[in-house]
N, C-alpha and C positions, 0 to 999 in steps of 0.2 A: 352550413358548416356541421361538423360532427357534434354529437351531444356535449361532450366535455369542453369543446371549443365554445360552444353557446353558453354553457355555465360559467366558464371563465371570463366570458364577454360580460355577462350579467354582473360579475363581481367587480370588474373594471369600470363599468358604467355607474355602478352604485358608489363606488369609491370617488368617482370624479364629479359627482352631483349631490345635492342635499336629499334629493328624493325623487322617485320615479314610480310611476303607476305601472301595472301589468300591461295595460294598453300601450303605454309609451315604449316599454321594453319590447312588446310583441311587435310594433311597427319597426323599431330600429333594427332588430335581429331578423325580421321578416319570418316569424314563426307565430303560431297561433297563441292566443292568451291562454288557453288551457296548457299548452306545452311550457308556457312561462311558469305558471303555477306549479307544475310537476317539477321544474327544474330547480325552483325556489325551495320546494320541499327536500329535495335531494341535497341541495347545498347545505340546509339547516341540519339535516341528518348527518353530514359530514363535518359539522362543527363550525360552519361559517355563520356568525351572529347576525343574521339579517332580522331587522326590525319591520313589523307590518303596523302601519298607522292607519286606523279605520277613519271613515268619514269622507266628505266631499274633497277635501284638500289632503287627504291621505295618500299613502303608497308605500313604498319599500325604501329603507334606507340602512346604512351601516352605522354602528355607534362611533363616536368621535375617538374613542380609545382604540378603535380599530385602524391603526396607522399604516401598517405594512400589508403587503398583498397576502391574504390568507392562503394558507396550504391545505388543500383537501385531498387526501389519499384514500385509496380503498384499503381494506384491512391487510392484505398481503404486502402492499407497499409501505405500509407503516412498520410491518414487522421487519421487512428487509432493511429499512433505513435504520431502525434501532439495533438490529444485529449488526450491520455494517460499522456502525459506531463503535461496538464492542471490540471488533476487530482493529479498528484504527486505534484505540486506546492500547491494546495489547502490543501494537507495532511501535508504541511510543510516539505517536502523534504529536506534534509539538503544540498545536492549538486545541489541546484537549478541554480547557477551561471553556473557550469559545464554543466548542463543539457541545458541550454540556448546557451551556445557555441556550444555544439554538434548539436543543432537543427539548429543553423546558419550556420554550415559547410554543413549540408544537404540542406539547402535552396539555398546556393550559387551554387550549381551544378544542380539546377532544371531548366527545360526548362519553357517557358511562359505558355504553357498549364498546366503544373503541378502547377506552382505558382498561376494561376488564379482559379483552382479547389480548391486548398489548402485554398486561401483566402475566397471563398464562404462558404466552410464547417467550417472554424474556426470562421467565423462571426456568425454562427448559434448555436454554442455551448459555454456556459459559465460555469465556476465553481466558486461558492461563496467561497473566501478564508477565511479559519479560521485564527484567529489572533495567530501569533506565534512570540514569542520574540527572540532576537538575542542569549540570553542565551541558550534556548532550542536547537536552532540549533548547537550551539557550542557542548553542551552535546551529541547530536546525531551523530555529526561527530566523537567526540572522542570514543563514544560507538561502532559506527560501525567499527572503526579501531581496538579498542580492541577485538572485536569479530572475526575480520579477522585475527588478529595476536596472538590470545590467551594471552591476557595481563590482569593480575589481577589488579583491581582498587580500590581506596578508595574513599569513598563518604560520604557526609551528607545527609541524606534523611529525609523529614518530612512526618510522617505517619498521620498528620492531627488529631491526637487525644489529642491535647493539651499538647503534651511532648516536642515539639520543635524537630528540627533536631537532629537525631542520627547518629553516625559514624558507617559505614558498610565497610567491605572489600568483595568485591564479584568478581567472575569469570563470565563475560558476556557471555551468550550462544547464544543469538538471540534478534533481535529487532521485534516488531510487532506492526501494527497500526490498531486500532479498535475503530470505532465510536468517531472519533474526537480526541483520545489520543494515545500517543506513550508509549509503555511498553517495558521494557528489563526484559528478563527472564534470571536469574543468579543463580549461587551456591553462597549461602550466607555463609560465614566462620563462622560467629557468631551462626546461627541457623544449621549449617551444613546439609543444605537441598536446594533444589531448592526453589526460592521465585520470585515474580513478582513485579517489581517496576515501577511506573509511572514516565516517564521522567520528566514532569513539576513539580515534588515535590523533584527534586534533586538541591541542593542549591550549592554543591561543588563537583568537581572530581579532582582527582590526579592519577597519575601512581604509582604504588607500587614497581615497578622493578621486579616483579615476573610474571612467566608465568604459564599456565596451558594448558591441552589438552582437547578439547571439543569432547564428543562423536561423532563419524562420522555420525551416523544415527539419530542425535537429530534434531526435528523441534520444533522450538518456537511456532509456530501457532497451530501445533497439540497438544503440552503439554498445551497451555492455554485453547484450546477447551475442552480438557479432564478435566481440573481442574474446569472450569466453570460449565461443565455438572455435574461434581461430587458435587460440592458444592450446587447445586440447587436439585439434584434428588437422587443421590446414597446414601448419609449419612443418616443413621438412627438416629431417626424415621422419617418417612415421612407421609404425609397426602395428600388426594385428594382434588383439588379445581375446581369448577364448575363455569365457567364465561360465561355470555351472552353480546353481543354487536353488533353493527352495523358492517356489513361485512368488511368495510375498516379498522376499527379500530382492528377488530379481527384478520385480516391479519397480521398487524404490530405487534400485541401481540404476536400471534403464531410464527413469524418469530424470535422474541427476545428470546422467551421461547421454542423454538423448541426441545431442549434437554430433556424437562420433559413433552412434550406434549403426551397424551395417547389417545385421541380422539378429532375429529374436525368435526363440522358441519359448515353450512353457518354462523350461528349467535351464536353458542355455542361451548365451547371447555372444555376439561377436562385435568388437569395437576396433576402429582405426584410430590411433591416438599418436601424438607427437612423442618421440622417444624420450626426449629430455623430461617432459611431463610424467611419462611413465616411471622413470628412474627416480624423480625427486618428490612428486606429489602423490601418485597413484597408490604406492604400498601402504601408506599410512592410512588413506581413505579406505582401501579395501579390508584393512585389518579391522577397521572399526565394525565390520558386519560379523566378526568372529568366525563361527564355524558354519555361518548361514550361507556361505559362498565358497567356492573353491577354484582358483585360477589353474586352468588346464595348459594354457599356452600364453605367452612364450616362457621357457625355463629361466631366462634372465629376470622376468618379474616374480617368479617363484622364489628365487635365491634372493632377491631385494627384500620380499616380504619376510622370509625367514630370517635374514639379518636384522632387519628392524625389529622383529619379535624378540630375537636374542638380546638386543641392545636394551629394550624396555624391560625384559625379565632381569637382566643383570643390574639395571638401575635400581629396581625395587628389592632386588636382593642384597644389594651392596650399601645402600643408603638408608640410615636409621634417622628418624626425626624424634627431638626431644619434646618434653611438654612446651607448650606455648608456640609450636610451629618452627622452632629454630633447629638446624642441622647441627 
């Protein structure tokens, strides 16, 4: 076995027995006694509390308080684990308290060198937290549970089209976090097809008492990627778009529209996109880049962007707001 496999085997053997000598460990793992001593020293340096009892009846054992399988990481693994936890919190991860408790358990078994290293590297990386309310955390927890257990749920969902919340019964297949938003991909009983719902637009959730079986090979992230790609490029009719901009802005634009990118240079790019999407969604998106980009073709898109810009300018020129935010 490899070094780390043998070290893990030593830990499990000591957990399953009251005590074992170096000779017994050597025979069980088919390695030399000297190697056993070296592995035990490495485990102790990694924070595993192995106790050595001297004397004829002595040996190695783990304290009774050491109930769970110990975790031993190298310094880079520790750093990446705690950095990843910071990103999870920033994304509104619903089990933040449990995550914090797990990290505390790990920290309790770290030695001085590991704690000092972790403190230095954690102080050098921060994640700006998005604002997430308690209601959304509650929905995320419920949805994660229903996905895992295959429970059908009822909800009120606001499509933000002026209709107000509508009631839906769904079979949640999976949760996805993308660009500061959480989504649930679910089979909609009303539409009789898969649909995507934004978690922050759910106003009420309840269990229906029904159960479903999710397809074993289903991936929510792959489904969404395919759906968004299809909406932008595959649905006919399509048109070609030619855009020019500064390299930094073009990099970001092409990253967000990679599914319909057909040609790319340092300052120019061509995209193949669905005409309806181009007319309804793309103008506002491209205007958000300001003068960082310029649409060269088609003229229809240039006209749409100019119209959208005039509407925005007119809105702010003609609407005055009083103190307190009332119009």
